C-alpha positions as a Python dict, from the first residue, in 0.01 Angstrom:
ca = {
    (1, 'M'): (0, 0, 0),
    (2, 'F'): (-63, 277, 251),
    (3, 'R'): (40, 262, 615),
    (4, 'L'): (-126, 411, 916),
    (5, 'V'): (114, 652, 1078),
    (6, 'G'): (93, 556, 1442),
    (7, 'H'): (466, 555, 1502),
    (8, 'S'): (785, 629, 1315),
    (9, 'I'): (919, 345, 1103),
    (10, 'S'): (1262, 493, 1035),
    (11, 'G'): (1292, 701, 1349),
    (12, 'V'): (1248, 1021, 1146),
    (13, 'G'): (877, 1091, 1167),
    (14, 'V'): (855, 1362, 902),
    (15, 'L'): (1036, 1139, 651),
    (16, 'D'): (797, 850, 716),
    (17, 'K'): (501, 1081, 664),
    (18, 'A'): (647, 1216, 340),
    (19, 'I'): (691, 861, 207),
    (20, 'V'): (331, 778, 294),
    (21, 'I'): (219, 1090, 107),
    (22, 'L'): (419, 986, -202),
    (23, 'E'): (273, 636, -193),
    (24, 'A'): (-78, 774, -163),
    (25, 'C'): (-30, 985, -477),
    (26, 'V'): (81, 707, -713),
    (27, 'D'): (-255, 708, -892),
    (28, 'G'): (-339, 1068, -809),
    (29, 'A'): (-490, 1209, -492),
    (30, 'S'): (-683, 1515, -383),
    (31, 'L'): (-628, 1655, -36),
    (32, 'A'): (-935, 1472, 91),
    (33, 'E'): (-804, 1146, -56),
    (34, 'L'): (-462, 1204, 100),
    (35, 'V'): (-618, 1248, 443),
    (36, 'D'): (-833, 936, 396),
    (37, 'R'): (-548, 719, 268),
    (38, 'T'): (-274, 828, 506),
    (39, 'K'): (-480, 903, 820),
    (40, 'L'): (-266, 1213, 865),
    (41, 'P'): (-422, 1535, 996),
    (42, 'R'): (-548, 1750, 712),
    (43, 'A'): (-304, 2035, 784),
    (44, 'T'): (-7, 1796, 799),
    (45, 'A'): (-102, 1622, 475),
    (46, 'H'): (-146, 1955, 298),
    (47, 'R'): (182, 2098, 427),
    (48, 'L'): (386, 1792, 329),
    (49, 'A'): (225, 1762, -14),
    (50, 'Q'): (301, 2126, -84),
    (51, 'A'): (661, 2080, 27),
    (52, 'L'): (702, 1774, -196),
    (53, 'E'): (552, 1974, -481),
    (54, 'T'): (809, 2248, -427),
    (55, 'H'): (1085, 1988, -466),
    (56, 'R'): (914, 1845, -779),
    (57, 'M'): (853, 1516, -603),
    (58, 'L'): (482, 1577, -663),
    (59, 'V'): (300, 1773, -934),
    (60, 'R'): (-63, 1876, -979),
    (61, 'D'): (-258, 1741, -1276),
    (62, 'Q'): (-528, 1931, -1464),
    (63, 'H'): (-779, 1839, -1195),
    (64, 'G'): (-562, 1969, -912),
    (65, 'R'): (-476, 1621, -784),
    (66, 'W'): (-121, 1542, -672),
    (67, 'R'): (75, 1286, -875),
    (68, 'P'): (440, 1166, -874),
    (69, 'G'): (668, 1440, -1001),
    (70, 'P'): (961, 1439, -1244),
    (71, 'R'): (1226, 1461, -973),
    (72, 'L'): (1149, 1102, -868),
    (73, 'G'): (1229, 975, -1217),
    (74, 'E'): (1544, 1186, -1239),
    (75, 'L'): (1675, 1041, -914),
    (76, 'A'): (1584, 686, -1015),
    (77, 'N'): (1758, 719, -1353),
    (78, 'S'): (2076, 852, -1193),
    (79, 'A'): (2104, 562, -949),
    (80, 'P'): (2322, 262, -1042),
    (81, 'D'): (2134, -59, -1117),
    (82, 'V'): (2193, -261, -802),
    (83, 'L'): (2122, -593, -971),
    (84, 'L'): (2360, -531, -1260),
    (85, 'T'): (2632, -408, -1025),
    (86, 'A'): (2597, -721, -812),
    (87, 'A'): (2573, -952, -1115),
    (88, 'E'): (2926, -900, -1246),
    (89, 'P'): (3117, -1075, -964),
    (90, 'V'): (2847, -1341, -926),
    (91, 'L'): (2855, -1433, -1296),
    (92, 'T'): (3235, -1429, -1299),
    (93, 'A'): (3245, -1665, -1001),
    (94, 'L'): (2983, -1888, -1163),
    (95, 'R'): (3182, -1902, -1487),
    (96, 'D'): (3501, -1987, -1300),
    (97, 'Q'): (3329, -2252, -1088),
    (98, 'T'): (3147, -2427, -1373),
    (99, 'G'): (3389, -2358, -1657),
    (100, 'E'): (3094, -2240, -1869),
    (101, 'S'): (2958, -1906, -1987),
    (102, 'A'): (2720, -1735, -1743),
    (103, 'Q'): (2439, -1491, -1820),
    (104, 'L'): (2165, -1289, -1652),
    (105, 'Y'): (1830, -1250, -1830),
    (106, 'L'): (1537, -1017, -1775),
    (107, 'R'): (1196, -1059, -1933),
    (108, 'R'): (1079, -796, -2180),
    (109, 'A'): (725, -874, -2295),
    (110, 'D'): (749, -1197, -2500),
    (111, 'E'): (1129, -1183, -2516),
    (112, 'R'): (1418, -1209, -2275),
    (113, 'L'): (1714, -976, -2271),
    (114, 'C'): (2071, -1066, -2173),
    (115, 'V'): (2173, -781, -1941),
    (116, 'A'): (2501, -923, -1807),
    (117, 'A'): (2739, -1202, -1905),
    (118, 'A'): (3073, -1363, -1819),
    (119, 'E'): (3225, -1556, -2108),
    (120, 'R'): (3491, -1826, -2119),
    (121, 'A'): (3824, -1683, -2225),
    (122, 'S'): (3900, -1969, -2464),
    (123, 'G'): (3782, -2299, -2597),
    (124, 'L'): (3443, -2400, -2734),
    (125, 'R'): (3184, -2167, -2583),
    (126, 'D'): (2826, -2050, -2608),
    (127, 'T'): (2847, -1675, -2655),
    (128, 'V'): (2542, -1465, -2568),
    (129, 'P'): (2646, -1099, -2582),
    (130, 'V'): (2500, -839, -2350),
    (131, 'G'): (2202, -687, -2526),
    (132, 'A'): (2109, -1007, -2708),
    (133, 'V'): (1734, -1066, -2734),
    (134, 'L'): (1622, -1428, -2710),
    (135, 'P'): (1275, -1584, -2726),
    (136, 'M'): (1058, -1664, -2428),
    (137, 'T'): (957, -1987, -2600),
    (138, 'A'): (1276, -2192, -2559),
    (139, 'G'): (1569, -2239, -2325),
    (140, 'S'): (1615, -2282, -1952),
    (141, 'G'): (1620, -1904, -1893),
    (142, 'A'): (1277, -1869, -2053),
    (143, 'Q'): (1146, -2155, -1839),
    (144, 'I'): (1256, -1974, -1522),
    (145, 'L'): (1105, -1642, -1628),
    (146, 'L'): (770, -1809, -1702),
    (147, 'A'): (747, -2080, -1435),
    (148, 'W'): (624, -1855, -1153),
    (149, 'E'): (401, -1635, -1369),
    (150, 'P'): (21, -1661, -1327),
    (151, 'P'): (-156, -1896, -1572),
    (152, 'E'): (-306, -1611, -1772),
    (153, 'A'): (45, -1485, -1851),
    (154, 'I'): (172, -1829, -1955),
    (155, 'L'): (-115, -1981, -2154),
    (156, 'P'): (-96, -1747, -2457),
    (157, 'L'): (272, -1839, -2504),
    (158, 'L'): (255, -2215, -2444),
    (159, 'P'): (140, -2317, -2795),
    (160, 'R'): (464, -2166, -2931),
    (161, 'C'): (692, -2300, -2657),
    (162, 'K'): (928, -2594, -2693),
    (163, 'F'): (848, -2683, -2331),
    (164, 'T'): (516, -2768, -2169),
    (165, 'A'): (312, -2663, -1867),
    (166, 'R'): (432, -2987, -1705),
    (167, 'T'): (792, -2873, -1759),
    (168, 'L'): (718, -2545, -1581),
    (169, 'A'): (553, -2727, -1292),
    (170, 'E'): (867, -2935, -1252),
    (171, 'V'): (1080, -2620, -1260),
    (172, 'R'): (874, -2471, -976),
    (173, 'R'): (904, -2792, -776),
    (174, 'R'): (1282, -2825, -792),
    (175, 'G'): (1374, -2456, -818),
    (176, 'W'): (1587, -2470, -1134),
    (177, 'S'): (1557, -2554, -1503),
    (178, 'Q'): (1763, -2719, -1775),
    (179, 'S'): (1744, -2740, -2151),
    (180, 'V'): (1930, -2943, -2413),
    (181, 'A'): (1930, -2823, -2775),
    (182, 'E'): (1601, -2648, -2701),
    (183, 'R'): (1695, -2294, -2810),
    (184, 'E'): (1996, -2378, -3027),
    (185, 'A'): (2130, -2705, -3163),
    (186, 'G'): (2434, -2828, -2976),
    (187, 'V'): (2381, -2604, -2671),
    (188, 'A'): (2267, -2699, -2320),
    (189, 'S'): (2198, -2473, -2022),
    (190, 'V'): (2093, -2457, -1658),
    (191, 'S'): (1907, -2162, -1503),
    (192, 'A'): (1776, -2053, -1163),
    (193, 'P'): (1555, -1767, -1043),
    (194, 'V'): (1658, -1431, -904),
    (195, 'R'): (1392, -1290, -672),
    (196, 'D'): (1315, -947, -532),
    (197, 'R'): (1251, -882, -164),
    (198, 'T'): (890, -996, -195),
    (199, 'G'): (991, -1330, -348),
    (200, 'R'): (880, -1241, -702),
    (201, 'V'): (1101, -1379, -980),
    (202, 'I'): (1260, -1084, -1159),
    (203, 'A'): (1548, -1244, -1351),
    (204, 'A'): (1710, -1572, -1450),
    (205, 'V'): (2076, -1656, -1394),
    (206, 'C'): (2212, -1912, -1637),
    (207, 'V'): (2516, -2115, -1739),
    (208, 'S'): (2536, -2253, -2091),
    (209, 'G'): (2779, -2443, -2306),
    (210, 'P'): (2822, -2708, -2576),
    (211, 'I'): (2636, -3033, -2512),
    (212, 'E'): (2956, -3230, -2576),
    (213, 'R'): (3109, -3066, -2267),
    (214, 'I'): (2814, -2978, -2043),
    (215, 'G'): (2630, -3307, -2109),
    (216, 'R'): (2269, -3400, -2170),
    (217, 'R'): (2182, -3373, -1802),
    (218, 'P'): (2345, -3037, -1726),
    (219, 'G'): (2142, -2989, -1408),
    (220, 'D'): (2314, -3286, -1245),
    (221, 'R'): (2646, -3108, -1284),
    (222, 'H'): (2567, -2740, -1241),
    (223, 'A'): (2223, -2684, -1085),
    (224, 'M'): (2340, -2624, -730),
    (225, 'A'): (2602, -2370, -836),
    (226, 'V'): (2348, -2182, -1047),
    (227, 'V'): (2088, -2188, -769),
    (228, 'R'): (2342, -2043, -526),
    (229, 'G'): (2424, -1773, -780),
    (230, 'G'): (2056, -1682, -803),
    (231, 'Q'): (2029, -1671, -427),
    (232, 'R'): (2325, -1431, -404),
    (233, 'L'): (2148, -1192, -641),
    (234, 'S'): (1808, -1220, -474),
    (235, 'G'): (1658, -967, -233),
    (236, 'L'): (1877, -674, -339),
}
């Protein structure tokens, strides 16, 4: 979590040191703890922490320890969501390529939330509106969001799932998932993971449509396109 400051990472030494100070204060830090965690000289650590406090990047708690300040949250909330911004053209291209509706799902506790979608303009379609909340117990999107989770996060849900631990192992092996009438009668889907820069699965990209059009082996037809869509959204 913390880095020894032996050289500048960005080329701007004071900025690198300020970032190290912020990281060291995530769970609270006294001056002595800052010095120990960052390996900065005591005077430097104190001066930078005070400056960050002035800009509300750090605040002092009731024990006098520095913690992340409100300005960090204000800046984060004002920034556009990079994933959602990138998702729109990717989902549109995926819809146009496959001829099926495309969605992006995030996990929220024991549910998954549709945060972006590109729907077919006409014809029989599977409509999942943005903001729709779906279960984590059925569907290819749920399989993706669970497949790479640690066992302790999966086991409590499995008794309620329409898929098995063996299904999730197969998803991990091949890198995509499919479901047929698992979440909703008459609907099939294919999903693939979206990963952050560390490789952690943070979202599922999906195409879905009527079984009579998408077939009972939808992965054979659309898996590679969906996987490529997930790759385009990964590492942002």
